[in-house]
C-alpha positions in Angstrom: 0.0 0.0 0.0 2.8 2.4 0.9 4.6 1.6 -2.4 1.4 2.6 -4.3 1.1 5.8 -2.3 4.8 6.5 -2.9 4.3 6.2 -6.7 1.3 8.5 -6.6 3.1 11.1 -4.5 6.0 11.1 -6.8 3.9 11.4 -9.9 1.8 14.3 -8.4 5.0 16.2 -7.5 6.6 15.7 -10.9 3.4 16.7 -12.7 3.1 19.9 -10.7 6.9 20.5 -11.1 6.6 20.0 -14.9 3.8 22.4 -15.3 5.5 25.2 -13.4 8.9 24.5 -15.0 7.5 24.8 -18.5 5.3 27.8 -17.7 7.7 29.8 -15.5 11.1 28.1 -15.9 11.2 27.4 -12.2 10.2 24.7 -9.7 8.5 26.3 -6.6 10.2 25.4 -3.3 6.8 24.2 -1.9 6.9 21.3 -4.5 10.5 20.1 -3.8 10.4 20.7 0.0 7.0 19.0 0.3 8.3 16.0 -1.6 11.4 15.9 0.6 9.3 16.1 3.8 6.8 13.5 2.7 9.6 11.2 1.6 11.3 11.5 4.9 8.1 10.8 6.8 7.4 7.7 4.7 10.9 6.4 5.3 10.5 6.8 9.0 7.0 5.2 8.8 8.3 2.1 6.9 11.2 1.7 9.4 8.7 1.9 12.3 6.3 -0.6 10.7 9.1 -3.1 9.9 11.0 -2.5 13.1 14.2 -2.0 11.2 16.4 0.9 10.2 16.8 -0.6 6.7 14.1 1.5 4.9 15.6 4.6 6.5 19.1 3.8 5.5 18.0 2.9 2.0 16.3 6.2 1.7 19.4 8.1 2.9 21.5 6.2 0.3 19.1 7.4 -2.3 19.3 11.0 -1.0 23.1 10.9 -1.0 23.2 9.8 -4.6 20.6 12.4 -5.6 22.5 15.2 -3.7 25.7 14.2 -5.4 24.2 14.3 -8.9 22.1 17.4 -8.2 24.9 19.5 -6.9 27.2 18.4 -9.7 24.7 19.5 -12.3 23.8 22.7 -10.4 27.4 23.9 -10.0 28.1 22.9 -13.6 25.4 25.4 -14.6 23.3 22.7 -16.3 20.5 22.7 -13.8 18.7 25.3 -11.6 18.3 24.9 -7.9 14.7 23.7 -8.4 15.8 20.8 -10.6 18.4 19.7 -8.0 16.0 20.0 -5.0 13.3 18.0 -6.6 15.8 15.3 -7.4 16.8 15.3 -3.7 13.1 14.5 -3.0 13.1 11.7 -5.6 16.2 10.1 -4.2 14.9 10.2 -0.6 11.5 8.8 -1.7 12.8 6.0 -3.8 15.8 5.1 -1.8 18.6 3.0 -3.3 19.9 -0.5 -3.1 22.8 -1.7 -5.4 20.9 -3.5 -8.1 20.2 -3.1 -11.8 16.5 -3.4 -10.9 16.6 -0.6 -8.4 13.9 2.0 -9.0 16.2 5.0 -8.5 18.9 3.5 -10.8 16.3 3.0 -13.6 14.9 6.4 -13.0 18.3 8.0 -13.5 19.0 6.0 -16.6 15.7 7.0 -18.1 16.1 10.6 -17.0 19.5 10.8 -18.8 17.8 9.5 -22.0 14.7 11.7 -21.7 16.8 14.7 -20.8 18.9 14.3 -24.0 15.9 13.9 -26.2 14.1 16.8 -24.5 17.1 19.1 -24.9 17.5 18.3 -28.6 13.8 18.8 -29.3 13.6 22.0 -27.2 16.6 23.5 -29.1 15.0 22.6 -32.5 11.7 24.1 -31.4 13.4 27.3 -30.2 15.4 27.5 -33.4 12.5 27.2 -35.7 10.1 29.3 -33.6 12.6 32.2 -34.1 13.9 31.1 -37.5 14.8 34.5 -38.9 16.8 35.5 -35.9 18.5 32.0 -35.6 19.4 32.0 -39.3 20.9 35.5 -39.0 22.9 34.6 -36.0 24.0 31.3 -37.6 25.3 33.2 -40.6 27.1 35.7 -38.4 28.8 32.9 -36.4 29.7 31.0 -39.6 31.4 34.1 -40.9 33.3 34.6 -37.6 34.3 31.0 -37.5 35.2 30.6 -41.2 38.6 29.2 -40.4 37.1 26.5 -38.3 34.5 25.7 -41.0 37.3 25.5 -43.6 39.3 23.1 -41.4 36.2 21.0 -40.9 35.8 20.7 -44.7 39.5 19.9 -45.2 39.3 17.3 -42.4 36.2 15.7 -43.9 37.6 15.5 -47.4 40.9 14.2 -46.1 39.2 11.4 -44.2 37.2 10.4 -47.2 40.4 10.3 -49.3 42.0 8.1 -46.6 38.9 5.9 -46.6 39.3 5.4 -50.3 42.8 4.0 -49.9 41.9 1.9 -46.8 38.9 0.2 -48.4 41.1 -2.4 -50.1 43.2 -2.9 -46.9 40.6 -2.9 -44.2 36.9 -2.3 -44.8 36.2 -1.4 -41.1 39.0 1.2 -41.0 37.6 2.7 -44.2 34.2 3.0 -42.6 35.7 4.5 -39.5 37.6 7.1 -41.5 34.3 8.1 -43.3 32.5 8.3 -40.0 35.2 10.6 -38.5 35.2 12.8 -41.6 31.5 13.2 -41.9 31.1 13.4 -38.1 33.7 16.2 -37.8 32.0 18.2 -40.6 28.5 17.8 -39.1 29.7 18.5 -35.5 31.1 21.9 -36.5 27.9 23.1 -38.2 25.8 21.6 -35.4 27.8 23.5 -32.8 27.3 26.8 -34.7 23.5 26.1 -34.9 23.3 25.3 -31.2 25.1 28.6 -30.4 22.7 30.5 -32.7 19.7 28.9 -30.9 21.2 29.6 -27.5 21.3 33.3 -28.5 17.5 33.2 -28.9 17.2 31.9 -25.4 18.5 35.2 -24.0 15.8 37.6 -22.7 16.0 41.1 -21.4 13.8 41.5 -18.3 13.1 44.0 -15.6 15.1 43.6 -12.4 11.8 43.7 -10.6 10.9 40.4 -12.3 14.1 38.5 -11.5 13.9 35.3 -9.6 16.4 33.5 -7.5 18.5 31.2 -9.8 18.1 33.3 -13.0 21.3 33.2 -15.1 22.9 36.5 -16.2 24.3 36.5 -19.7 26.9 39.1 -18.8 28.4 40.8 -15.8 26.4 43.9 -14.8 28.4 47.1 -14.5 27.4 50.7 -13.8 29.9 53.4 -14.9 32.6 50.8 -15.1 31.9 49.4 -11.6 31.0 45.8 -11.3 27.6 45.4 -9.6 26.9 41.7 -10.1 29.0 39.1 -11.8 27.4 36.3 -13.9 27.5 32.9 -12.2 26.9 29.3 -13.2 24.7 28.9 -10.2 22.5 31.9 -11.1 21.5 34.9 -9.1 21.0 34.8 -5.4 18.4 37.0 -3.5 21.3 39.1 -2.3 22.4 39.7 -5.9 18.9 40.8 -6.9 18.7 43.2 -4.0 22.2 44.6 -4.9 21.0 45.2 -8.5 17.9 47.0 -7.2 20.0 49.2 -4.8 22.3 50.1 -7.7 19.4 51.4 -9.7 19.7 48.8 -12.5 16.4 48.6 -14.4 16.9 45.7 -16.9 19.3 42.8 -17.3 19.7 40.0 -19.9 19.2 36.5 -18.6 19.6 33.1 -20.2 16.6 30.8 -20.2 17.5 27.2 -19.7 15.8 24.0 -20.9 13.2 22.8 -18.4 14.4 19.5 -17.0 11.6 18.4 -14.7 9.6 17.1 -17.7 12.5 14.7 -18.2 12.0 13.5 -14.6 8.3 12.9 -15.2 9.0 11.1 -18.4 11.6 8.9 -16.6 9.2 7.9 -13.9 6.5 7.1 -16.5 9.0 4.9 -18.4 10.0 3.1 -15.2 6.4 2.3 -14.5 5.5 1.2 -18.0 8.7 -0.3 -19.5 10.4 -1.4 -16.3 14.0 -2.7 -16.5 15.7 -2.5 -20.0 18.6 -4.5 -18.7 16.5 -7.7 -18.0 
């Protein structure tokens, strides 16, 4: 019964988090902190019912793994604080035991896959929704990086020539050379497209509308004096207050890709597909 309630609680938290993350690009503290609190109470309840510390210890193992991953992604500038905190709740709720069938392990595997797909689709959607601006920025970047583009072309042609010579010696080596050549060529153009799309994810907003965790695109200076420096971990409440005191009216922030939907997709995949390793 507790397991069923556990799944329901997790799904409800992730659904609410997904809606707010997509609409506002933030996960409210009441969602993540409520999930953490409920997860902690359930762990204590299961330990009490079983007369064993095992459920509590398992929950703490899950929390430790979630904290490690969450903080790594947060300080790397890939996640906001809300993404990390909701993962803390997921880890504490699901717990962890070293097994390929472990729920948290499967959740993280599916989250990695879902996150990659979501990021790719989101970038494509942003790029095509502002196609004119993206195309203009892409052309600008391509012009600025013309030497890199030229090198990519030379590398691609060179690899194909090498592949032509290798085909009689070793067919696999020939295919590898073609793969490297085409891959290098595509990767350069793809990186330029991604940078062009990222430029469309910048938004000028009023300082009054700033939220904790918003990412500045550039350092904010007034008459040559640094007011607030950009940070991978985003703005703190103190930073926002400092900007207001300095009389700054607007700043440019970077909007990230909402990641909580990937968590929701991961949980749904765990419940429907189960273990892909079995």
